[in-house]
C-alpha positions, 0 to 999 in steps of 0.5 A: 817473857825471858824471865820465865825461861831462866828459872827452868833452865837453872832447874835443868842445870841442877837436875843434870848435875844431880842426875849424874850424882846422888846428893850423898855422892855430890856432898862426898865429892865436895867434902873431899875437895874441901879437905884438900883446899883446907886440910885443917877441916875435920871430915864432919866440918867438910861434910857440913859445909858441903851440905850447905853448898848443896842447899845454896842454889848457885853452888848446887848448880856446879859440880861439887869440886867447882862449888868448893873452889868458888866459895874458896875464892870468894872467901879469899877475896876478903869480902865474899858476897853470898846473897840469897835471892829475895824470892825463890825462883822456880 
């Protein structure tokens, strides 16, 4: 029954971060960090990317700056792995 404990734990983790930050604050902080990582991004591009990160389960569970750093490090590897799970976890 371990799998039944993993879903709520992930949800609680995401809620912990989102309870301390509103979605707009999370997106703004992530976009700001993305602009520091890649100064060539426009503010609209950075905000759109940050919004995508918030929609992705793995990065949404992270602090905004950590999410931006994670994606940047995956892209720098040359073969990033951003797969979605076949079935949504509740």
